[in-house]
Biopython code that builds the backbone (N, CA, C, O; Angstrom):
import numpy as np
from Bio.PDB.StructureBuilder import StructureBuilder

atoms = [
    (1, "LYS", "N", (-221.367, 81.495, -119.410)),
    (1, "LYS", "CA", (-221.929, 82.827, -119.561)),
    (1, "LYS", "C", (-223.410, 82.783, -119.191)),
    (1, "LYS", "O", (-224.140, 81.892, -119.626)),
    (2, "ARG", "N", (-223.843, 83.736, -118.396)),
    (2, "ARG", "CA", (-225.235, 83.745, -117.937)),
    (2, "ARG", "C", (-226.137, 84.433, -118.939)),
    (2, "ARG", "O", (-225.744, 85.375, -119.626)),
    (3, "ARG", "N", (-227.358, 83.932, -119.000)),
    (3, "ARG", "CA", (-228.376, 84.560, -119.850)),
    (3, "ARG", "C", (-228.956, 85.763, -119.121)),
    (3, "ARG", "O", (-228.930, 85.830, -117.892)),
    (4, "THR", "N", (-229.472, 86.702, -119.883)),
    (4, "THR", "CA", (-230.167, 87.826, -119.259)),
    (4, "THR", "C", (-231.557, 87.361, -118.823)),
    (4, "THR", "O", (-232.100, 86.395, -119.358)),
    (5, "ARG", "N", (-232.107, 88.050, -117.867)),
    (5, "ARG", "CA", (-233.435, 87.706, -117.361)),
    (5, "ARG", "C", (-234.469, 87.885, -118.468)),
    (5, "ARG", "O", (-234.451, 88.883, -119.189)),
    (6, "THR", "N", (-235.360, 86.921, -118.597)),
    (6, "THR", "CA", (-236.400, 86.970, -119.621)),
    (6, "THR", "C", (-237.566, 87.823, -119.142)),
    (6, "THR", "O", (-238.087, 87.625, -118.045)),
    (7, "SER", "N", (-237.962, 88.759, -119.967)),
    (7, "SER", "CA", (-239.162, 89.555, -119.697)),
    (7, "SER", "C", (-240.271, 89.024, -120.593)),
    (7, "SER", "O", (-240.152, 89.040, -121.818)),
    (8, "PHE", "N", (-241.345, 88.557, -119.978)),
    (8, "PHE", "CA", (-242.460, 88.006, -120.743)),
    (8, "PHE", "C", (-243.354, 89.125, -121.245)),
    (8, "PHE", "O", (-243.604, 90.102, -120.539)),
    (9, "SER", "N", (-243.831, 88.972, -122.466)),
    (9, "SER", "CA", (-244.828, 89.908, -122.983)),
    (9, "SER", "C", (-246.154, 89.599, -122.276)),
    (9, "SER", "O", (-246.309, 88.517, -121.710)),
    (10, "PRO", "N", (-247.099, 90.524, -122.301)),
    (10, "PRO", "CA", (-248.399, 90.242, -121.666)),
    (10, "PRO", "C", (-249.067, 88.981, -122.228)),
    (10, "PRO", "O", (-249.676, 88.218, -121.478)),
    (11, "ASP", "N", (-248.957, 88.761, -123.541)),
    (11, "ASP", "CA", (-249.555, 87.563, -124.141)),
    (11, "ASP", "C", (-248.867, 86.295, -123.654)),
    (11, "ASP", "O", (-249.532, 85.302, -123.357)),
    (12, "GLN", "N", (-247.538, 86.323, -123.571)),
    (12, "GLN", "CA", (-246.798, 85.159, -123.088)),
    (12, "GLN", "C", (-247.167, 84.870, -121.640)),
    (12, "GLN", "O", (-247.403, 83.719, -121.273)),
    (13, "LYS", "N", (-247.217, 85.904, -120.824)),
    (13, "LYS", "CA", (-247.547, 85.751, -119.408)),
    (13, "LYS", "C", (-248.953, 85.169, -119.237)),
    (13, "LYS", "O", (-249.174, 84.286, -118.408)),
    (14, "ARG", "N", (-249.890, 85.673, -120.026)),
    (14, "ARG", "CA", (-251.270, 85.186, -119.957)),
    (14, "ARG", "C", (-251.333, 83.701, -120.309)),
    (14, "ARG", "O", (-251.982, 82.920, -119.614)),
    (15, "GLU", "N", (-250.658, 83.319, -121.385)),
    (15, "GLU", "CA", (-250.671, 81.919, -121.824)),
    (15, "GLU", "C", (-250.009, 81.014, -120.784)),
    (15, "GLU", "O", (-250.534, 79.945, -120.474)),
    (16, "LEU", "N", (-248.872, 81.428, -120.249)),
    (16, "LEU", "CA", (-248.187, 80.630, -119.229)),
    (16, "LEU", "C", (-249.053, 80.479, -117.979)),
    (16, "LEU", "O", (-249.153, 79.388, -117.419)),
    (17, "THR", "N", (-249.670, 81.563, -117.549)),
    (17, "THR", "CA", (-250.522, 81.526, -116.357)),
    (17, "THR", "C", (-251.727, 80.618, -116.569)),
    (17, "THR", "O", (-252.072, 79.821, -115.696)),
    (18, "ASN", "N", (-252.367, 80.739, -117.732)),
    (18, "ASN", "CA", (-253.528, 79.892, -118.021)),
    (18, "ASN", "C", (-253.146, 78.420, -118.037)),
    (18, "ASN", "O", (-253.859, 77.585, -117.481)),
    (19, "ARG", "N", (-252.025, 78.099, -118.671)),
    (19, "ARG", "CA", (-251.582, 76.704, -118.730)),
    (19, "ARG", "C", (-251.239, 76.181, -117.344)),
    (19, "ARG", "O", (-251.548, 75.035, -117.018)),
    (20, "PHE", "N", (-250.597, 77.020, -116.520)),
    (20, "PHE", "CA", (-250.235, 76.592, -115.172)),
    (20, "PHE", "C", (-251.480, 76.347, -114.330)),
    (20, "PHE", "O", (-251.537, 75.379, -113.571)),
    (21, "GLU", "N", (-252.472, 77.214, -114.458)),
    (21, "GLU", "CA", (-253.693, 77.061, -113.664)),
    (21, "GLU", "C", (-254.483, 75.829, -114.079)),
    (21, "GLU", "O", (-255.147, 75.211, -113.247)),
    (22, "SER", "N", (-254.418, 75.464, -115.363)),
    (22, "SER", "CA", (-255.137, 74.264, -115.797)),
    (22, "SER", "C", (-254.400, 72.999, -115.371)),
    (22, "SER", "O", (-255.033, 71.991, -115.057)),
    (23, "ASN", "N", (-253.057, 73.042, -115.356)),
    (23, "ASN", "CA", (-252.263, 71.895, -114.914)),
    (23, "ASN", "C", (-250.871, 72.385, -114.538)),
    (23, "ASN", "O", (-250.090, 72.743, -115.420)),
    (24, "PRO", "N", (-250.541, 72.409, -113.237)),
    (24, "PRO", "CA", (-249.234, 72.916, -112.824)),
    (24, "PRO", "C", (-248.063, 71.995, -113.178)),
    (24, "PRO", "O", (-246.907, 72.405, -113.073)),
    (25, "TYR", "N", (-248.341, 70.775, -113.591)),
    (25, "TYR", "CA", (-247.285, 69.829, -113.954)),
    (25, "TYR", "C", (-247.402, 69.516, -115.433)),
    (25, "TYR", "O", (-248.206, 68.676, -115.836)),
    (26, "ILE", "N", (-246.597, 70.191, -116.240)),
    (26, "ILE", "CA", (-246.678, 70.077, -117.691)),
    (26, "ILE", "C", (-245.735, 68.972, -118.173)),
    (26, "ILE", "O", (-244.629, 68.820, -117.655)),
    (27, "LYS", "N", (-246.182, 68.204, -119.169)),
    (27, "LYS", "CA", (-245.342, 67.163, -119.768)),
    (27, "LYS", "C", (-244.287, 67.820, -120.642)),
    (27, "LYS", "O", (-244.489, 68.921, -121.153)),
    (28, "SER", "N", (-243.159, 67.137, -120.809)),
    (28, "SER", "CA", (-242.058, 67.732, -121.579)),
    (28, "SER", "C", (-242.461, 68.002, -123.025)),
    (28, "SER", "O", (-242.044, 69.003, -123.607)),
    (29, "SER", "N", (-243.266, 67.119, -123.607)),
    (29, "SER", "CA", (-243.692, 67.341, -124.995)),
    (29, "SER", "C", (-244.602, 68.566, -125.090)),
    (29, "SER", "O", (-244.493, 69.351, -126.032)),
    (30, "GLU", "N", (-245.496, 68.729, -124.118)),
    (30, "GLU", "CA", (-246.376, 69.905, -124.091)),
    (30, "GLU", "C", (-245.567, 71.171, -123.834)),
    (30, "GLU", "O", (-245.847, 72.229, -124.399)),
    (31, "ARG", "N", (-244.559, 71.046, -122.972)),
    (31, "ARG", "CA", (-243.711, 72.196, -122.649)),
    (31, "ARG", "C", (-242.944, 72.678, -123.881)),
    (31, "ARG", "O", (-242.846, 73.880, -124.129)),
    (32, "ARG", "N", (-242.403, 71.734, -124.647)),
    (32, "ARG", "CA", (-241.671, 72.104, -125.862)),
    (32, "ARG", "C", (-242.598, 72.768, -126.876)),
    (32, "ARG", "O", (-242.214, 73.738, -127.529)),
    (33, "ALA", "N", (-243.815, 72.246, -127.008)),
    (33, "ALA", "CA", (-244.781, 72.836, -127.943)),
    (33, "ALA", "C", (-245.174, 74.242, -127.491)),
    (33, "ALA", "O", (-245.282, 75.153, -128.312)),
    (34, "LEU", "N", (-245.384, 74.416, -126.200)),
    (34, "LEU", "CA", (-245.736, 75.732, -125.665)),
    (34, "LEU", "C", (-244.587, 76.720, -125.873)),
    (34, "LEU", "O", (-244.817, 77.869, -126.249)),
    (35, "ALA", "N", (-243.366, 76.280, -125.631)),
    (35, "ALA", "CA", (-242.199, 77.145, -125.823)),
    (35, "ALA", "C", (-242.094, 77.590, -127.278)),
    (35, "ALA", "O", (-241.821, 78.758, -127.555)),
    (36, "ALA", "N", (-242.309, 76.665, -128.201)),
    (36, "ALA", "CA", (-242.245, 77.008, -129.628)),
    (36, "ALA", "C", (-243.351, 77.995, -129.991)),
    (36, "ALA", "O", (-243.126, 78.940, -130.747)),
    (37, "LYS", "N", (-244.543, 77.771, -129.449)),
    (37, "LYS", "CA", (-245.679, 78.657, -129.732)),
    (37, "LYS", "C", (-245.413, 80.075, -129.235)),
    (37, "LYS", "O", (-245.770, 81.050, -129.895)),
    (38, "LEU", "N", (-244.782, 80.179, -128.063)),
    (38, "LEU", "CA", (-244.542, 81.484, -127.450)),
    (38, "LEU", "C", (-243.231, 82.122, -127.911)),
    (38, "LEU", "O", (-242.968, 83.287, -127.614)),
    (39, "GLY", "N", (-242.413, 81.362, -128.635)),
    (39, "GLY", "CA", (-241.129, 81.892, -129.086)),
    (39, "GLY", "C", (-240.122, 82.027, -127.958)),
    (39, "GLY", "O", (-239.292, 82.936, -127.961)),
    (40, "LEU", "N", (-240.197, 81.114, -126.987)),
    (40, "LEU", "CA", (-239.292, 81.128, -125.842)),
    (40, "LEU", "C", (-238.462, 79.849, -125.827)),
    (40, "LEU", "O", (-238.899, 78.828, -126.359)),
    (41, "PRO", "N", (-237.269, 79.887, -125.226)),
    (41, "PRO", "CA", (-236.507, 78.647, -125.063)),
    (41, "PRO", "C", (-237.246, 77.687, -124.126)),
    (41, "PRO", "O", (-237.934, 78.115, -123.200)),
    (42, "ASP", "N", (-237.095, 76.406, -124.376)),
    (42, "ASP", "CA", (-237.733, 75.375, -123.555)),
    (42, "ASP", "C", (-237.356, 75.545, -122.082)),
    (42, "ASP", "O", (-238.197, 75.387, -121.197)),
    (43, "ARG", "N", (-236.104, 75.862, -121.829)),
    (43, "ARG", "CA", (-235.610, 75.995, -120.457)),
    (43, "ARG", "C", (-236.336, 77.117, -119.703)),
    (43, "ARG", "O", (-236.576, 76.996, -118.502)),
    (44, "VAL", "N", (-236.678, 78.184, -120.386)),
    (44, "VAL", "CA", (-237.381, 79.308, -119.749)),
    (44, "VAL", "C", (-238.774, 78.866, -119.301)),
    (44, "VAL", "O", (-239.214, 79.207, -118.203)),
    (45, "VAL", "N", (-239.462, 78.109, -120.151)),
    (45, "VAL", "CA", (-240.800, 77.618, -119.799)),
    (45, "VAL", "C", (-240.693, 76.627, -118.641)),
    (45, "VAL", "O", (-241.510, 76.653, -117.721)),
    (46, "LYS", "N", (-239.688, 75.756, -118.686)),
    (46, "LYS", "CA", (-239.486, 74.790, -117.604)),
    (46, "LYS", "C", (-239.254, 75.517, -116.282)),
    (46, "LYS", "O", (-239.855, 75.167, -115.266)),
    (47, "ASN", "N", (-238.387, 76.523, -116.293)),
    (47, "ASN", "CA", (-238.113, 77.283, -115.072)),
    (47, "ASN", "C", (-239.350, 78.012, -114.571)),
    (47, "ASN", "O", (-239.572, 78.091, -113.363)),
    (48, "TYR", "N", (-240.156, 78.545, -115.478)),
    (48, "TYR", "CA", (-241.387, 79.227, -115.080)),
    (48, "TYR", "C", (-242.280, 78.265, -114.289)),
    (48, "TYR", "O", (-242.772, 78.606, -113.213)),
    (49, "PHE", "N", (-242.482, 77.070, -114.829)),
    (49, "PHE", "CA", (-243.340, 76.099, -114.147)),
    (49, "PHE", "C", (-242.737, 75.652, -112.818)),
    (49, "PHE", "O", (-243.457, 75.516, -111.830)),
    (50, "GLN", "N", (-241.428, 75.423, -112.782)),
    (50, "GLN", "CA", (-240.789, 75.009, -111.530)),
    (50, "GLN", "C", (-240.905, 76.099, -110.469)),
    (50, "GLN", "O", (-241.193, 75.810, -109.308)),
    (51, "ASN", "N", (-240.683, 77.338, -110.863)),
    (51, "ASN", "CA", (-240.773, 78.440, -109.905)),
    (51, "ASN", "C", (-242.194, 78.624, -109.391)),
    (51, "ASN", "O", (-242.397, 78.869, -108.202)),
    (52, "ARG", "N", (-243.167, 78.508, -110.268)),
    (52, "ARG", "CA", (-244.569, 78.637, -109.843)),
    (52, "ARG", "C", (-244.966, 77.481, -108.922)),
    (52, "ARG", "O", (-245.705, 77.687, -107.959)),
    (53, "GLN", "N", (-244.485, 76.270, -109.207)),
    (53, "GLN", "CA", (-244.772, 75.125, -108.339)),
    (53, "GLN", "C", (-244.201, 75.371, -106.949)),
    (53, "GLN", "O", (-244.835, 75.045, -105.945)),
    (54, "GLY", "N", (-243.006, 75.947, -106.891)),
    (54, "GLY", "CA", (-242.380, 76.260, -105.610)),
    (54, "GLY", "C", (-243.175, 77.284, -104.827)),
    (54, "GLY", "O", (-243.298, 77.171, -103.607)),
    (55, "LEU", "N", (-243.716, 78.283, -105.508)),
    (55, "LEU", "CA", (-244.532, 79.289, -104.826)),
    (55, "LEU", "C", (-245.789, 78.668, -104.236)),
    (55, "LEU", "O", (-246.201, 79.018, -103.130)),
    (56, "ILE", "N", (-246.393, 77.753, -104.969)),
    (56, "ILE", "CA", (-247.601, 77.075, -104.473)),
    (56, "ILE", "C", (-247.273, 76.287, -103.209)),
    (56, "ILE", "O", (-248.052, 76.294, -102.256)),
    (57, "ASP", "N", (-246.116, 75.601, -103.194)),
    (57, "ASP", "CA", (-245.713, 74.828, -102.017)),
    (57, "ASP", "C", (-245.469, 75.737, -100.817)),
    (57, "ASP", "O", (-245.809, 75.378, -99.690)),
    (58, "ILE", "N", (-244.887, 76.905, -101.048)),
    (58, "ILE", "CA", (-244.619, 77.844, -99.952)),
    (58, "ILE", "C", (-245.924, 78.365, -99.362)),
    (58, "ILE", "O", (-246.042, 78.517, -98.146)),
    (59, "ILE", "N", (-246.898, 78.638, -100.214)),
    (59, "ILE", "CA", (-248.181, 79.176, -99.763)),
    (59, "ILE", "C", (-248.941, 78.158, -98.916)),
    (59, "ILE", "O", (-249.649, 78.530, -97.980)),
    (60, "ARG", "N", (-248.796, 76.885, -99.240)),
    (60, "ARG", "CA", (-249.534, 75.840, -98.500)),
    (60, "ARG", "C", (-249.045, 75.648, -97.124)),
    (60, "ARG", "O", (-249.571, 74.808, -96.394)),
]
sb = StructureBuilder()
sb.init_structure("model")
sb.init_model(0)
sb.init_chain("A")
sb.init_seg("    ")
for serial, (resi, resn, name, xyz) in enumerate(atoms, 1):
    if name == "N":
        sb.init_residue(resn, " ", resi, " ")
    sb.init_atom(name, np.array(xyz, "f"), 0.0, 1.0, " ", f" {name:<3s}", serial, name[0])
structure = sb.get_structure()
């Protein structure tokens, strides 16, 4: 069964963007802590970082 698409709140989006800009490659322990802080599943945070990394590669 597929999950519904996650809509980030403005605060969640801001935190994810700030963390990505400071370091686009997050450690799994940091990712789990960030997911818990934001109230999101770990997999959603992982996918966010992977997708953003892919966009950076496309732009280059």
